[in-house]
C-alpha positions, 0 to 999 in steps of 0.5 A: 451471479445468483450465487454471488448475490446470495453470498453478499446478501447473507453478509449484509444480513449478518452485518459481517464487517469482513466485507466492508469496503469489498462491495456496497449495498444500494437500497432502492426504497431509500435511495442510499447505499451502505457498507455490509455491516450497516446496523440498519434493518436488512432490506428485502432482497428484491430492493437491493443492488450490490456495487463494487465501488461507491462511485458506481452507487453514486452514478446510479443515483444513490447517496451514502448512508449517514449512519454507517458512513460507507466511505470510512470502510477499508479499501477493497483487496480486489484491486491487488488481486485483479491483474486486469485493466480495472485493477491496475486503473483503481490502484492508479486512481487511489494514488491520485493520478487522475487528479494530477494528470487527468484521464489522458494521463491515466490512459497513457500509463495503462497503454490505452486510449481514454475512451477505451479506459472509460468504456472498460471501467464503466463496464467492469465497475459501473463508473468511469475514471472521473467518477472513481476519482470523484469518489476518492475525493469524497472519501478523503473529504469525509475522513478529514471532516470527521478526523481533523479540525481542519477548516472546511476550505482546507478540507476542500483543497486537501481532498483534491477539489479544484474549488470550494463550490465543487467540494460543497456540491460533491459532499451534498450530492454524495452524502446528502448533507452539507460538509459542516452537517456531515462533520457534526453528525458523524462525530455525534455518531461516534464515527472513526477518528479523533473527536473534540480538540485537535490532538497534540502536535496537529497544526491546522493550516490556513485556507490557502490553495495547495503549495501557496504556504511556506509552513508544512501542513500537519495532520493526524488521521486514524486509518481503518484496518481489517482485523486480524492485523499482524502489526508486530510483523509488518512493523518489524519487517520495516524496522529491520530494513529502516535506512538511517536518516530516511526511516526510524522505528521504535516501540513505546513502553505501552506497546505502541509500535512506531514507524516514521519515514520521509516521502517524496510526494508530487507536490514536495517533500513530506514525512509521516509517522505511523503508530499501531496501539494495542486495544482490546485484542486489536490495533488502532492505527494512526498516521501523522503527516507533514506535507509541503502541500494540502494536495498531497494528503490523499496520496500520502494516506494511500501510500501508507495504506499500501505500505502496511497492506491495510486493504488486505482480506486477512480472513480470506488469506488465513482461510485459504492458507490454513486449509493446508495442514503444513501451514495451518500452525503458522496461520494460527500463530500469526493470524492476519499476516501482511505483505509490506508494500512500498511508498516509492516504486523506484526506491523499492527497485533500488532496494531490491537490486542492492539486497538481492544477494546480500543479507538484510543487515548488509543491504541496510548498511549499503543503502544508508551510505547511499542515502547519506551521499546522494539523498536530498536533505529535508527538514522534519519534526520527526526525530531521526528523519533528515534525508529523502531517499535518492532519486533514480536520476541521482543514483544514475549520475552519482554512483560510478561504475567500476571496470568489468572484473573489479571484485569490489570497490575499496574506495571508502568514499564511494557511495556504494561499495558492492561488486562491480557487476551489482553496481552496474546492474543498479546504475543501469536500472536507475538510468532506465527508470530516470529516462522512462525506459523502465516503467515501475508504478502501481499501475503496471501489469505484473507479468510485463513488469517481471519481464522488463526487469528480468530482461535487464542485465544483473536482475534475476527472477527473485528480484522481479518477483520481490518488486511485484510483491511489494510495489504492486501488492501482488498477493501471488508472487513466489520468490523461487530460489530464496534460501530463507523460504527453503529454511522456513519450509523445512522448519514448518515441515513443508515438503520432503525432508530427505536430503536432496540437492538445493536446486531440486528442493527449490523446484519441489517447493515451488511446485508445492506452493502452487497449491497456495495460489492466489496467496503465495506472497502471504505464504512466503511471509509465513515461511520467512517467519518460520525460518527464524521463529525468535526474530523472523524479520531480523534474520530473514535472508534474501535469495542467493539467485544466479543473475545475468 
């Protein structure tokens, strides 16, 4: 513990931005807590306590620094790296489960009693689930106060507060000022987020409770991101997999990258557009959202952050993988590589099963046909977005399963024309998801999720690892049997170059990859890119695995 304290104290003494969001510094003499890069004078070591979460600092009686605004820092990567109950709980809290389902709902998803979850989170993180959710609401409120011209009443509803009074009391307690003062002070301090008039296309809503208005809520926010950030890589990955009607992707003349998609959120259909604009060697990331309810703001932002892997620790990943001489040139060529996540766990399971033995382009064609036939039409002001991806229930009911032994359905009117075995695997998994027999969400245990998926007929280890990598943000998933990983390893000079049987080469590469733990998911992204240097994302091919 002494060594950890020393490491963190050195980080705050150096005002190292790489640690922002990974821990918080509470100063006993001032009663405030800061991000590690706070420009204020470094406090004496004996006056400092470090906390893993801002909620723990709140519970200990500290308020947020008005100068560095610690709530504006990127999230911690620890919740994806940690596989324990605390990490799983934090992923669910960020997704808004406590606000929607309460502590009993969170505990039920985790498989424990509310009392046990509370006791464990307090012991591990210094705050219980209600305090953690409250800190999440405070963070959302701060972002909306600083980054949008929404009326204060709207900010309260959008951040998840049940009343204006609760909103005012929380902001006053956490930040030490009233909401209106926080907005004015933060903008004078040039805090992250747009200033002045509302950006073009931003339409503030009226002060109505969530779901009471007929018009969609439109907002634009700037998203904090740790540099380096491989924006072209993550946007390119999403672009080549974009399902027509559900997703679009493009690049502007000034180099701005765009990705838009429809979303099925807890309070209704939605859509978002994410942009990454190059600026002085880094990237400015913004998101525009259209929501049926203000109550979905925090959930939408959290899911977009997971999709782009914005809370990753790129310095730690690059340092670990760059220490391997074979990977060092790949890391140097693409610093800050990301592992794209998912905005809908059930959708990702469908995508993985459809694409597990075909090319990316072919999977996109099949998924586009599936969305056109079974997706729900929706309205959006973003060009090209017309459809919500089909739900698991719609797929289970709307995709007919051919008789065993049928090589491929030839009826052009079928929503999915794949081999009968693959269709049966998809429909079976979709029905299990719809009925609750198969649980796939951000709070799942990685090992239990893999086991549950592999136990299903027609689903193999590659698919299970791919789902864990993208749904849970598992940084250490390894997709054994993936032919593109093997091609990338050969191109990068990883492993023995002598001709050997494919099975032996896959086993040898998996053994070699053990040295890259706990960042094997990121190593896989590098090898996928190495498999096709000119256009890695577009030419990447999935595994050719044997499934039951």
